[in-house]
Backbone as JSON Lines, residues from 0, in Angstrom:
{"i":0,"aa":"M","n":[216.78,-93.93,38.8],"ca":[216.51,-92.75,38.02],"c":[216.97,-92.8,36.54]}
{"i":1,"aa":"S","n":[216.47,-92.42,35.54],"ca":[217.14,-92.21,34.18],"c":[217.91,-91.31,34.04]}
{"i":2,"aa":"E","n":[218.77,-91.12,33.3],"ca":[219.44,-89.91,32.84],"c":[219.09,-88.56,32.8]}
{"i":3,"aa":"N","n":[217.63,-88.53,32.21],"ca":[216.92,-87.33,32.16],"c":[216.15,-86.99,33.02]}
{"i":4,"aa":"G","n":[216.39,-87.72,34.28],"ca":[215.49,-87.19,35.48],"c":[214.28,-87.95,35.37]}
{"i":5,"aa":"K","n":[213.83,-88.96,34.56],"ca":[212.61,-89.59,34.39],"c":[212.31,-90.82,35.45]}
{"i":6,"aa":"I","n":[211.47,-90.9,36.31],"ca":[211.31,-91.97,36.84],"c":[210.11,-92.5,36.78]}
{"i":7,"aa":"M","n":[209.57,-93.77,36.98],"ca":[208.43,-94.59,36.76],"c":[207.98,-94.95,38.28]}
{"i":8,"aa":"L","n":[206.75,-94.74,38.5],"ca":[206.21,-95.23,40.05],"c":[204.89,-96.11,39.79]}
{"i":9,"aa":"T","n":[205.1,-97.19,40.75],"ca":[204.0,-97.99,40.38],"c":[202.87,-97.41,41.68]}
{"i":10,"aa":"A","n":[201.67,-97.32,41.32],"ca":[200.49,-97.02,42.27],"c":[200.23,-98.35,42.93]}
{"i":11,"aa":"D","n":[199.39,-98.44,44.03],"ca":[199.19,-99.68,44.86],"c":[197.95,-100.18,43.95]}
{"i":12,"aa":"D","n":[197.43,-99.77,42.87],"ca":[196.44,-100.29,41.98],"c":[197.48,-101.05,40.86]}
{"i":13,"aa":"G","n":[198.63,-100.85,40.83],"ca":[199.3,-101.3,39.79],"c":[199.62,-100.63,38.51]}
{"i":14,"aa":"S","n":[198.74,-99.4,38.43],"ca":[199.27,-98.77,37.42],"c":[200.74,-97.92,37.49]}
{"i":15,"aa":"E","n":[201.21,-97.4,36.44],"ca":[202.61,-96.94,36.48],"c":[202.2,-95.48,35.74]}
{"i":16,"aa":"E","n":[202.84,-94.49,36.38],"ca":[202.89,-93.13,36.05],"c":[204.36,-92.7,35.94]}
{"i":17,"aa":"A","n":[204.71,-91.9,35.04],"ca":[206.2,-91.35,34.95],"c":[206.05,-90.14,35.53]}
{"i":18,"aa":"F","n":[207.26,-89.59,36.24],"ca":[207.27,-88.31,36.78],"c":[208.8,-87.78,36.3]}
{"i":19,"aa":"F","n":[209.09,-86.71,36.27],"ca":[210.59,-85.86,36.36],"c":[210.97,-85.47,37.54]}
{"i":20,"aa":"V","n":[212.01,-85.71,37.88],"ca":[212.52,-85.36,39.51],"c":[213.07,-83.94,39.08]}
{"i":21,"aa":"L","n":[212.8,-82.9,39.29],"ca":[213.35,-81.57,39.51],"c":[214.44,-81.33,40.4]}
{"i":22,"aa":"E","n":[214.28,-81.97,41.59],"ca":[215.51,-81.91,42.88],"c":[215.19,-82.93,43.59]}
{"i":23,"aa":"K","n":[216.24,-83.54,44.44],"ca":[216.38,-84.19,45.48],"c":[216.97,-83.54,46.73]}
{"i":24,"aa":"A","n":[216.5,-83.93,47.9],"ca":[217.04,-83.29,48.96],"c":[217.13,-84.24,50.21]}
{"i":25,"aa":"E","n":[218.03,-84.32,51.16],"ca":[217.92,-84.93,52.38],"c":[218.12,-83.82,53.34]}
{"i":26,"aa":"I","n":[216.52,-83.91,54.05],"ca":[216.22,-83.24,55.18],"c":[216.06,-84.1,56.67]}
{"i":27,"aa":"A","n":[216.79,-83.75,57.56],"ca":[216.54,-84.34,58.9],"c":[216.34,-85.75,58.92]}
{"i":28,"aa":"G","n":[217.43,-86.37,57.83],"ca":[217.6,-87.9,58.04],"c":[216.31,-88.26,56.82]}
{"i":29,"aa":"A","n":[215.68,-87.44,56.14],"ca":[214.68,-88.29,55.31],"c":[215.16,-87.74,53.65]}
{"i":30,"aa":"S","n":[214.66,-88.5,52.88],"ca":[215.0,-88.03,51.43],"c":[213.57,-87.36,51.0]}
{"i":31,"aa":"Y","n":[213.75,-86.37,50.07],"ca":[212.47,-85.85,49.46],"c":[212.79,-85.69,47.96]}
{"i":32,"aa":"L","n":[211.88,-85.73,47.15],"ca":[211.93,-85.46,45.91],"c":[210.76,-84.56,45.26]}
{"i":33,"aa":"L","n":[211.19,-83.46,44.66],"ca":[210.11,-82.54,43.98],"c":[209.95,-83.15,42.47]}
{"i":34,"aa":"V","n":[208.96,-83.48,42.44],"ca":[208.66,-84.2,40.9],"c":[207.42,-83.43,40.13]}
{"i":35,"aa":"T","n":[207.42,-83.6,38.79],"ca":[206.34,-82.87,38.07],"c":[206.1,-84.01,37.0]}
{"i":36,"aa":"E","n":[204.97,-83.94,36.48],"ca":[204.43,-84.95,35.35],"c":[205.01,-84.5,33.98]}
{"i":37,"aa":"T","n":[205.28,-83.16,33.73],"ca":[205.34,-82.7,32.36],"c":[206.58,-81.78,32.67]}
{"i":38,"aa":"Y","n":[207.75,-82.16,31.94],"ca":[209.17,-81.12,31.77],"c":[209.55,-81.05,30.38]}
{"i":39,"aa":"D","n":[209.88,-79.94,30.0],"ca":[210.77,-79.69,28.84],"c":[211.67,-78.92,29.18]}
{"i":40,"aa":"E","n":[213.09,-79.21,29.36],"ca":[214.13,-78.22,29.64],"c":[214.43,-77.08,28.43]}
{"i":41,"aa":"D","n":[213.82,-77.44,27.14],"ca":[214.04,-76.35,26.16],"c":[212.72,-75.38,26.12]}
{"i":42,"aa":"T","n":[211.8,-75.5,27.0],"ca":[210.54,-74.69,26.89],"c":[210.51,-74.28,28.2]}
{"i":43,"aa":"E","n":[210.18,-72.75,28.34],"ca":[210.17,-72.2,29.66],"c":[208.59,-72.35,30.03]}
{"i":44,"aa":"V","n":[208.55,-72.86,30.96],"ca":[206.98,-73.12,31.36],"c":[206.52,-72.13,32.49]}
{"i":45,"aa":"E","n":[205.36,-71.39,32.47],"ca":[205.16,-70.52,33.43],"c":[204.51,-70.9,34.91]}
{"i":46,"aa":"E","n":[203.78,-72.24,34.64],"ca":[203.17,-72.68,35.74],"c":[202.95,-74.25,35.66]}
{"i":47,"aa":"A","n":[203.12,-75.06,36.49],"ca":[203.31,-76.53,36.23],"c":[202.87,-77.02,37.48]}
{"i":48,"aa":"D","n":[202.37,-78.11,37.68],"ca":[201.77,-78.9,39.23],"c":[203.02,-79.79,39.29]}
{"i":49,"aa":"A","n":[203.29,-79.91,40.69],"ca":[204.38,-80.61,41.24],"c":[203.86,-81.33,42.49]}
{"i":50,"aa":"L","n":[204.49,-82.35,42.9],"ca":[204.38,-82.93,44.11],"c":[205.73,-83.24,44.68]}
{"i":51,"aa":"I","n":[205.64,-83.14,45.99],"ca":[206.83,-83.61,46.69],"c":[206.68,-84.93,47.47]}
{"i":52,"aa":"L","n":[207.34,-85.67,47.34],"ca":[207.36,-87.04,47.52],"c":[208.41,-87.46,48.57]}
{"i":53,"aa":"K","n":[208.18,-88.18,49.6],"ca":[208.96,-88.47,50.68],"c":[209.47,-90.04,50.63]}
{"i":54,"aa":"E","n":[210.7,-90.34,50.71],"ca":[211.21,-91.57,50.49],"c":[210.94,-92.49,51.82]}
{"i":55,"aa":"S","n":[210.71,-93.76,51.68],"ca":[210.71,-94.57,52.87],"c":[211.32,-95.96,52.36]}
{"i":56,"aa":"Q","n":[211.96,-96.63,53.19],"ca":[212.55,-97.87,52.72],"c":[212.15,-98.92,53.72]}
{"i":57,"aa":"E","n":[211.68,-100.09,53.24],"ca":[211.29,-101.22,54.14],"c":[211.77,-102.29,53.66]}
{"i":58,"aa":"D","n":[212.81,-102.9,54.23],"ca":[213.74,-104.05,53.85],"c":[214.48,-103.63,52.75]}
{"i":59,"aa":"E","n":[214.12,-104.19,51.58],"ca":[214.92,-103.8,50.41],"c":[213.98,-102.87,49.33]}
{"i":60,"aa":"M","n":[212.76,-102.68,49.88],"ca":[211.86,-101.9,48.99],"c":[211.69,-100.41,49.33]}
{"i":61,"aa":"V","n":[212.02,-99.65,48.25],"ca":[211.78,-98.22,48.38],"c":[210.48,-97.74,47.98]}
{"i":62,"aa":"T","n":[209.92,-96.9,48.61],"ca":[208.48,-96.39,48.39],"c":[208.65,-94.77,48.54]}
{"i":63,"aa":"Y","n":[207.43,-94.34,47.78],"ca":[207.32,-92.78,47.77],"c":[206.11,-92.25,48.2]}
{"i":64,"aa":"E","n":[205.65,-91.64,49.28],"ca":[204.65,-91.13,49.61],"c":[204.57,-89.52,49.35]}
{"i":65,"aa":"V","n":[203.26,-89.05,48.87],"ca":[203.06,-87.61,48.56],"c":[203.09,-87.05,50.13]}
{"i":66,"aa":"V","n":[203.61,-86.0,50.26],"ca":[203.73,-85.31,51.78],"c":[202.44,-84.55,51.95]}
{"i":67,"aa":"E","n":[201.72,-84.93,52.75],"ca":[200.4,-84.1,53.02],"c":[200.37,-83.41,54.27]}
{"i":68,"aa":"D","n":[201.35,-83.73,54.96],"ca":[201.26,-83.05,56.36],"c":[201.47,-81.65,56.17]}
{"i":69,"aa":"E","n":[200.74,-80.95,56.35],"ca":[200.82,-79.04,56.0],"c":[202.03,-78.7,56.72]}
{"i":70,"aa":"K","n":[202.58,-78.94,57.7],"ca":[203.83,-78.26,58.19],"c":[205.05,-79.0,57.7]}
{"i":71,"aa":"E","n":[204.83,-80.27,57.17],"ca":[206.02,-80.82,56.87],"c":[206.11,-80.27,55.05]}
{"i":72,"aa":"L","n":[205.17,-80.02,54.56],"ca":[204.98,-79.42,53.43],"c":[205.59,-78.25,53.15]}
{"i":73,"aa":"M","n":[205.27,-77.34,54.17],"ca":[205.63,-76.08,54.1],"c":[206.99,-75.91,54.2]}
{"i":74,"aa":"I","n":[207.95,-76.77,55.18],"ca":[208.9,-76.78,55.33],"c":[209.81,-77.14,54.26]}
{"i":75,"aa":"I","n":[209.6,-78.2,53.79],"ca":[210.15,-78.75,52.62],"c":[209.93,-77.92,51.11]}
{"i":76,"aa":"S","n":[208.65,-77.53,51.24],"ca":[208.87,-76.56,49.71],"c":[209.58,-75.24,49.92]}
{"i":77,"aa":"K","n":[209.74,-74.67,51.2],"ca":[210.55,-73.67,51.14],"c":[212.14,-74.15,51.03]}
{"i":78,"aa":"Y","n":[212.33,-75.05,51.53],"ca":[213.89,-75.67,51.17],"c":[214.03,-75.78,49.71]}
{"i":79,"aa":"F","n":[213.05,-76.36,49.03],"ca":[213.1,-76.65,47.56],"c":[213.21,-75.21,46.92]}
{"i":80,"aa":"E","n":[212.33,-74.33,47.22],"ca":[212.61,-72.99,46.8],"c":[213.9,-72.27,46.85]}
{"i":81,"aa":"E","n":[214.5,-72.5,47.94],"ca":[215.64,-71.89,48.09],"c":[216.97,-72.44,47.13]}
{"i":82,"aa":"L","n":[216.61,-73.93,47.0],"ca":[217.76,-74.56,46.09],"c":[217.57,-74.28,44.68]}
{"i":83,"aa":"L","n":[216.36,-74.05,44.36],"ca":[216.03,-73.62,42.91],"c":[215.53,-72.33,42.99]}
{"i":84,"aa":"E","n":[216.51,-71.29,42.92],"ca":[216.07,-69.92,42.79],"c":[215.07,-69.41,41.75]}
{"i":85,"aa":"D","n":[214.87,-70.08,40.66],"ca":[213.98,-69.5,39.7],"c":[212.55,-70.19,39.93]}
{"i":86,"aa":"I","n":[212.33,-71.19,40.9],"ca":[211.13,-71.62,40.93],"c":[210.26,-71.25,42.35]}
{"i":87,"aa":"E","n":[209.09,-70.91,42.31],"ca":[208.14,-70.51,43.3],"c":[207.26,-71.56,43.33]}
{"i":88,"aa":"L","n":[207.06,-72.23,44.67],"ca":[206.22,-73.29,44.91],"c":[204.92,-72.58,45.82]}
{"i":89,"aa":"K","n":[203.71,-73.07,45.43],"ca":[202.68,-72.74,46.1],"c":[201.69,-73.85,46.41]}
{"i":90,"aa":"V","n":[201.5,-73.99,47.78],"ca":[200.84,-75.09,48.36],"c":[199.21,-75.03,48.09]}
{"i":91,"aa":"E","n":[198.79,-76.01,47.65],"ca":[197.4,-75.81,47.35],"c":[196.63,-77.1,48.02]}
{"i":92,"aa":"E","n":[195.59,-76.46,48.75],"ca":[194.91,-77.53,49.79],"c":[193.75,-78.16,49.28]}
């Protein structure tokens, strides 16, 4: 992760996408990232899309998967809301 919290992730098709890490959490032995595609700390944003990614490690390769399990997503989003008092997360289906 870079100093400004920006990470580059590579998709299965080889394309790369940049994300800004808003928060990282360790919950029940698993690591999660709350990320967004756009972030400017100097500008107050009313609403933005975010993803919760779950880290997994196989050998020495670290991968991130979007959390899609509804129950897990609700638990992790509530945890991030408590960590980041000024952020409200809404789960969209």
